[in-house]
C-alpha positions in Angstrom: 63.1 92.7 121.7 61.1 90.3 123.7 58.7 89.3 120.9 61.9 88.2 118.7 63.1 86.5 121.7 60.0 84.2 122.5 60.2 82.2 118.8 63.6 81.3 119.6 63.1 80.4 123.3 60.6 78.0 122.5 62.5 76.2 119.2 65.6 76.2 122.0 63.5 74.2 124.5 62.6 71.8 121.8 66.2 71.7 120.4 67.0 70.9 124.0 64.7 68.3 124.6 65.6 66.3 121.1 68.7 66.3 122.6 67.7 64.6 125.6 66.2 62.2 123.9 69.8 61.5 122.1 68.7 63.6 118.7 72.3 64.7 116.8 72.5 68.7 115.9 72.1 67.7 112.6 68.3 66.0 113.4 67.5 69.2 115.5 68.2 71.6 112.8 66.1 69.5 110.6 63.3 70.0 112.8 63.6 73.4 113.8 63.5 74.2 109.9 59.9 72.4 109.8 59.0 74.3 112.6 60.6 77.7 111.6 60.9 79.9 108.4 63.6 81.5 110.2 66.8 79.9 109.7 68.3 82.8 111.8 65.9 81.3 114.5 66.8 77.8 114.1 71.0 78.6 114.0 70.0 80.8 117.1 68.5 77.5 118.8 71.1 75.0 117.7 73.8 77.4 119.1 71.9 77.7 122.8 70.5 74.2 122.9 74.1 72.9 122.0 76.8 74.9 123.2 77.9 75.2 119.7 79.4 78.8 118.6 77.2 80.1 116.1 79.8 80.1 112.9 79.1 76.0 113.7 75.6 76.1 114.1 74.8 78.1 111.1 77.0 75.3 109.1 74.7 72.7 110.7 71.8 74.7 110.1 72.3 75.5 106.5 73.3 71.9 105.6 69.9 70.2 106.5 67.2 72.8 105.1 64.1 71.8 104.8 62.7 69.1 102.1 60.6 71.4 100.1 63.8 74.2 100.2 66.2 71.4 99.4 63.7 70.5 96.6 63.3 73.8 95.0 66.7 74.1 95.1 67.5 71.0 93.2 65.0 71.6 90.7 66.2 75.6 90.0 69.9 73.9 90.0 68.8 71.4 87.2 66.9 74.3 85.0 70.2 76.2 85.1 72.1 73.2 84.2 69.5 72.1 81.2 69.5 75.6 80.3 73.6 76.1 79.7 73.3 73.0 77.9 70.8 74.0 75.5 73.1 77.2 74.9 76.1 74.7 74.5 74.3 72.9 71.4 72.9 75.7 70.0 74.3 76.7 66.8 73.2 80.1 67.0 75.0 80.8 69.7 77.9 79.4 68.7 78.2 81.3 65.3 77.1 84.4 67.4 80.2 84.0 69.3 82.8 83.6 66.2 81.4 86.4 65.2 
């Protein structure tokens, strides 16, 4: 258990230092997500440092994904929408559904 708590403790200290320097919760979440691959650790650290409930900290962390995750999600979404458009425009698909 102590092994799992140490990274959270370090993230919490970083979050507290940022808050003391007038960072807001969103800025803290963004930085913590750069420092860890674990959103759960970031959520716990934001909650511990800010005094937020875990549910509130979860919302803050989840609305601030790191730039690589955000870009990957945007690319996946764009590819999905392109695929849907191609299916809608394909005459073969329309013909198969009318049979």
